[in-house]
DOMARKE-492127 format. One line per field, with one value per residue (C-alpha): residue number from 1; z, x, y; chain. Coordinates in Angstrom, 2 decimals, decimal comma. Layout:
BEGIN
n: [NUM ...]
c3: [Z ...]
c1: [X ...]
c2: [Y ...]
chain: [A ...]
This chain:
BEGIN
n: [1 2 3 4 5 6 7 8 9 10 11 12 13 14 15 16 17 18 19 20 21 22 23 24 25 26 27 28 29 30 31 32 33 34 35 36 37 38 39 40 41 42 43 44 45 46 47 48 49 50 51 52 53 54 55 56 57 58 59 60 61 62 63 64 65 66 67 68 69 70 71 72 73 74 75 76 77 78 79 80 81 82 83 84 85 86 87 88 89 90 91 92 93 94 95 96 97 98 99 100 101 102 103 104 105 106 107 108 109 110 111 112 113 114 115 116 117 118 119 120 121 122 123 124 125 126 127 128 129 130 131 132 133 134 135 136 137 138 139 140 141 142 143 144 145 146 147 148 149 150 151 152 153 154 155 156 157 158 159 160 161 162 163 164 165 166 167 168 169 170 171 172 173 174 175 176 177 178 179 180 181 182 183 184 185 186 187 188 189 190 191 192 193 194 195 196 197 198 199 200 201 202 203 204 205 206 207 208 209 210 211 212 213 214 215 216 217 218 219 220 221 222 223 224 225 226 227 228 229 230 231 232 233 234 235 236 237 238 239 240 241 242 243 244 245 246 247 248 249 250 251 252 253 254 255 256 257 258 259 260 261 262 263 264 265 266 267 268 269 270 271 272 273 274 275 276 277 278 279 280 281 282 283 284 285 286 287 288 289 290 291 292 293 294 295 296 297 298 299 300 301 302 303 304 305 306 307 308 309 310 311 312 313 314 315 316 317 318 319 320 321 322 323 324 325 326 327 328 329 330 331 332 333 334 335 336 337 338 339 340 341 342 343 344 345]
c3: [-32,71 -31,24 -30,34 -26,60 -26,94 -29,74 -26,77 -24,46 -26,64 -27,79 -24,71 -23,38 -19,62 -18,15 -15,55 -18,16 -17,93 -17,84 -15,23 -14,18 -14,13 -12,76 -10,27 -9,23 -7,69 -6,41 -2,69 -0,45 2,89 6,15 9,19 12,27 15,52 19,03 19,74 17,78 17,31 15,81 12,74 12,88 12,13 9,35 7,50 9,83 11,17 14,40 12,37 9,90 10,17 8,22 4,66 1,56 0,57 2,47 5,68 7,05 10,92 11,57 15,02 17,29 18,91 21,90 20,22 20,02 16,38 16,69 19,27 16,66 14,04 16,38 17,38 13,43 13,06 15,74 14,49 10,73 11,99 13,35 10,84 8,59 10,20 7,59 7,18 7,45 8,37 6,02 8,82 7,52 10,65 10,48 14,00 15,78 18,41 18,71 21,43 21,03 24,23 22,44 20,01 22,98 25,10 21,66 21,38 18,29 17,11 16,01 13,51 11,09 11,61 8,69 9,92 7,48 8,77 6,19 6,08 3,46 1,08 -2,11 0,12 1,04 -2,58 -3,82 -1,69 -0,97 -5,00 -5,07 -2,29 -4,28 -7,61 -5,90 -4,05 -5,58 -4,72 -2,80 -0,65 2,85 3,63 5,57 5,12 8,04 7,92 11,01 9,81 6,95 8,84 9,82 7,08 4,99 1,32 0,26 -1,36 2,01 3,46 0,59 1,10 4,87 4,13 1,66 4,05 2,45 4,18 0,71 1,13 0,39 -2,35 -3,52 -0,66 -1,64 -4,75 -3,93 -1,16 -4,05 -6,35 -3,86 -3,59 -7,01 -7,34 -4,67 -5,17 -7,51 -6,47 -3,23 -4,71 -7,31 -4,43 -1,60 0,99 3,87 4,20 7,31 7,39 10,64 9,27 11,69 11,25 12,01 12,54 10,11 10,85 10,80 13,32 13,76 13,93 12,06 11,75 8,38 7,51 6,54 3,62 1,11 -0,69 -2,48 0,21 1,34 -2,36 -2,44 1,22 1,10 4,47 7,05 10,76 12,68 16,06 19,29 22,80 26,44 29,60 31,77 34,38 37,68 39,32 42,15 41,43 39,19 34,97 34,86 30,98 27,77 25,93 22,13 19,21 15,93 13,71 10,24 8,06 4,53 3,94 1,52 3,57 7,06 7,30 7,65 10,36 12,21 15,60 17,77 21,39 22,05 25,53 27,11 30,41 32,14 34,39 31,41 27,91 25,00 26,55 24,50 24,09 24,47 22,09 22,53 25,92 23,95 21,07 23,30 25,16 22,16 20,76 23,98 24,61 27,77 29,91 32,56 36,01 37,99 38,09 36,96 36,84 33,88 33,07 30,12 28,15 25,78 24,05 26,51 29,80 31,53 33,84 37,91 38,15 38,24 37,06 37,32 33,79 34,66 35,56 32,23 30,10 31,10 30,89 27,93 29,05 28,97 25,62 23,99 24,86 24,12 20,55 20,52 21,15 19,94 17,05 17,94 15,46 12,66 14,55 14,79 10,73 9,75 11,82 10,84 7,13 3,97 2,87 -1,27 -1,09 -1,31 -0,08 -1,15 1,63 3,99 7,43 7,35 4,95]
c1: [-18,87 -15,30 -12,88 -13,63 -17,59 -16,63 -14,59 -17,10 -19,75 -17,67 -16,40 -18,36 -17,80 -21,21 -18,88 -16,28 -16,57 -14,09 -12,06 -13,70 -17,01 -15,67 -18,13 -14,90 -13,16 -16,71 -16,80 -16,53 -17,78 -16,00 -17,26 -16,08 -15,45 -16,07 -12,20 -10,65 -7,01 -8,72 -10,08 -6,74 -5,05 -7,42 -7,73 -5,12 -8,03 -9,55 -12,76 -12,60 -12,83 -13,30 -12,52 -13,55 -11,07 -9,04 -7,38 -5,39 -4,84 -1,74 0,28 1,15 -1,81 -3,83 -2,83 -6,32 -7,19 -10,25 -11,12 -10,38 -12,47 -15,66 -15,24 -15,45 -18,16 -20,27 -19,44 -20,18 -23,57 -24,66 -23,63 -26,12 -29,37 -29,74 -26,62 -25,12 -21,72 -20,38 -18,18 -15,80 -14,52 -11,67 -10,57 -14,01 -11,97 -15,16 -17,60 -21,13 -20,22 -17,49 -20,24 -22,68 -19,96 -19,32 -23,05 -23,17 -26,90 -25,84 -28,83 -27,20 -23,91 -23,82 -21,79 -19,44 -17,40 -14,77 -12,38 -9,39 -8,33 -10,61 -13,54 -13,45 -12,13 -15,34 -17,74 -16,78 -16,65 -20,38 -21,19 -19,13 -20,72 -24,57 -23,95 -24,10 -22,73 -26,23 -25,73 -24,24 -21,85 -18,64 -16,27 -14,59 -12,08 -11,06 -8,58 -6,46 -3,72 -5,10 -6,13 -5,14 -5,14 -7,28 -4,16 -2,83 -5,30 -5,76 -2,12 -2,86 -5,55 -3,27 -0,62 1,78 4,12 5,23 5,75 2,72 3,46 -0,16 -1,32 0,68 -0,89 -4,44 -4,11 -2,69 -5,59 -7,88 -6,65 -6,45 -10,48 -11,57 -9,83 -11,66 -15,30 -14,50 -13,19 -16,25 -18,94 -17,45 -17,04 -14,98 -13,01 -10,99 -8,74 -6,88 -3,81 -0,72 3,36 6,11 9,82 12,35 16,02 18,15 20,30 17,47 14,31 10,81 7,80 6,29 2,65 2,20 0,66 2,97 2,75 -0,08 -2,88 -0,36 0,29 -3,91 -4,46 -4,97 -3,91 -1,58 -1,65 0,87 0,01 2,41 1,51 3,32 1,88 -0,46 1,54 2,71 5,72 5,11 1,24 -0,14 -0,97 -4,74 -4,49 -2,57 -1,46 -1,84 0,67 -1,16 2,00 1,19 3,20 1,43 -1,61 -2,93 -3,73 -1,68 1,88 3,65 5,65 3,07 2,56 -0,87 -1,22 -4,73 -5,31 -7,04 -7,88 -9,67 -12,04 -13,39 -12,19 -11,27 -10,21 -11,71 -9,48 -6,39 -3,12 -4,96 -2,69 0,94 -0,32 -1,98 1,29 3,16 0,66 0,14 -3,82 -2,36 0,73 2,14 2,55 4,12 4,79 1,83 -0,39 -1,90 -3,99 -5,71 -5,14 -7,65 -7,48 -4,37 -5,92 -4,48 -7,44 -6,23 -6,91 -4,94 -5,64 -3,81 -3,11 -5,78 -8,54 -7,73 -7,85 -11,33 -12,80 -15,15 -16,24 -11,98 -11,24 -14,68 -14,00 -10,30 -11,24 -14,19 -12,32 -8,53 -6,95 -5,44 -7,62 -5,44 -2,28 -3,21 -4,40 -0,89 1,29 -0,61 -2,18 -0,29 0,43 0,16 -3,15 -6,24 -9,06 -12,27 -14,37 -17,20 -18,16 -21,95 -24,95]
c2: [18,59 19,07 16,34 16,70 16,16 13,10 11,59 12,06 10,33 7,91 6,12 3,21 3,81 5,89 7,36 8,94 13,43 15,87 16,25 19,38 17,45 14,26 13,06 10,32 13,56 15,20 15,91 13,00 12,83 12,17 10,50 11,95 9,74 10,59 10,96 13,73 13,28 9,69 12,14 13,66 10,10 10,03 13,31 15,59 17,78 17,37 18,23 15,30 11,56 8,58 8,58 6,17 3,53 1,06 1,75 -0,80 -1,41 -3,05 -4,39 -7,32 -8,40 -6,60 -3,19 -2,31 -3,01 -4,16 -1,42 0,75 -0,70 -1,31 2,57 3,24 1,37 3,17 5,99 5,45 3,88 6,73 9,09 7,18 5,75 3,57 2,32 -1,51 -3,25 -5,98 -7,59 -10,45 -12,33 -14,92 -14,61 -14,92 -13,55 -10,04 -11,76 -9,91 -7,91 -5,96 -4,46 -3,60 -2,00 0,73 0,94 -0,53 -1,86 -5,78 -5,82 -3,49 -5,86 -8,24 -11,23 -13,17 -15,95 -16,89 -18,86 -18,01 -15,53 -16,58 -17,01 -13,48 -12,36 -13,93 -12,97 -9,29 -8,77 -10,26 -7,71 -4,85 -5,59 -4,85 -1,75 1,28 4,81 5,79 2,26 3,30 0,65 -0,02 -3,02 -4,35 -7,76 -8,67 -10,06 -10,18 -11,34 -14,47 -15,45 -18,95 -19,60 -22,11 -23,96 -23,74 -25,27 -28,14 -29,00 -29,44 -31,79 -33,83 -33,71 -31,61 -29,57 -27,34 -23,37 -21,41 -19,19 -18,05 -16,71 -13,05 -13,36 -13,93 -10,91 -8,75 -9,86 -9,04 -5,75 -4,91 -6,10 -3,70 -0,76 0,84 0,24 1,69 4,65 4,94 4,02 6,23 2,86 3,13 -0,09 -1,05 -4,22 -5,39 -7,04 -8,19 -6,82 -8,71 -7,33 -7,37 -8,68 -5,69 -4,46 -1,93 -4,12 -2,25 -3,35 -4,54 -5,47 -8,55 -10,59 -9,14 -5,89 -6,03 -4,90 -2,44 -0,75 -1,16 1,12 4,46 4,59 2,42 2,62 0,54 0,09 -0,13 0,29 1,85 0,87 3,41 2,96 5,18 4,65 2,54 1,80 -0,86 -0,80 1,13 0,99 1,40 4,28 3,05 4,73 5,16 5,69 6,89 4,66 5,56 8,25 10,44 12,83 12,99 13,28 10,15 9,04 10,86 9,49 10,04 8,90 7,19 6,93 3,87 3,01 -0,34 1,61 4,29 2,90 5,34 8,66 11,27 13,76 11,99 12,96 16,43 17,79 17,51 19,44 22,11 22,81 22,91 25,39 27,55 26,92 24,68 25,80 23,43 25,18 22,61 19,05 17,18 20,28 22,14 25,44 26,60 29,93 30,96 34,87 35,09 34,59 31,95 29,76 30,69 27,03 23,88 20,48 16,81 15,52 12,94 15,65 17,97 14,91 13,98 17,15 17,87 21,42 22,89 21,21 22,00 25,82 25,54 23,73 26,98 29,68 28,90 27,97 24,73 22,92 24,87 24,36 20,18 20,63 22,39 19,62 16,94 17,35 16,79 20,02 19,45 17,67 19,82 17,29 17,83 16,53 17,49 16,56 17,21 14,95]
chain: [A A A A A A A A A A A A A A A A A A A A A A A A A A A A A A A A A A A A A A A A A A A A A A A A A A A A A A A A A A A A A A A A A A A A A A A A A A A A A A A A A A A A A A A A A A A A A A A A A A A A A A A A A A A A A A A A A A A A A A A A A A A A A A A A A A A A A A A A A A A A A A A A A A A A A A A A A A A A A A A A A A A A A A A A A A A A A A A A A A A A A A A A A A A A A A A A A A A A A A A A A A A A A A A A A A A A A A A A A A A A A A A A A A A A A A A A A A A A A A A A A A A A A A A A A A A A A A A A A A A A A A A A A A A A A A A A A A A A A A A A A A A A A A A A A A A A A A A A A A A A A A A A A A A A A A A A A A A A A A A A A A A A A A A A A A A A A A A A A A A A A A A A A]
């Protein structure tokens, strides 16, 4: 028996294998959402999607963090008919009608109220120990930013006003514990968090809760927003900016625009127009008017921004008949990472 075979035989870890045969690095599945540029934010590819591991959505209040999580939950449940969502809730700000508006079957969402970090840590580890790789589970925490530590609660009950130094340590401990389970069992986890501004001359957004969960995250989105308002008209919605602060698969500091209107919800094709103009598959014919270009032939029709952003046939045709998808992948995907993912079951 050679040394390689001896080492493989003597290991006490059942997943031990040569790197070539390792199941840890085997093909993992991406779960596509209904919005191509959100797929890009996760994977750098319009045909990609949600990946296993910890993704953190961070930002100020009312920046659609929970909305992005609900969109991902719907995508996961639709992709795996036997899947469930493990939903840890500390804010109780997501009423049932929000789930209904995204088409989520609430019978497939396990709702677990939590009041402190330690409670989350103990329950989530108990659940992860009972999950194996064949189980289809997505974990969502809304939110870690609003969770107190047990010491903070106990101090308040005892009438103490001392500073709590344990919360960041507990969150770091949580990150250390969950990371291997998420990777080995191919579980996607979404954690909603808050941000705060630094005190520098040019203030930056920083993720709250210390560095623990940030280091454990595969991806961190810092969300911003802009008003969708035409001159002289009322606000009709918001443009939410996904700032890729950390990612294994998408170029960091990338910015992806997703539009939400109060009347129509998430614009499925938002974020594509800017890239199509850069690519040349759409041209601006005059202020506020656009025409698609396929195989060098320009559509004689001119479309307003509102119309072209809502035209399924136009975007399906552009993505099918041009190399816009390849252009976007080269622009956003991390060049030095070869992803081993598939998009179909």
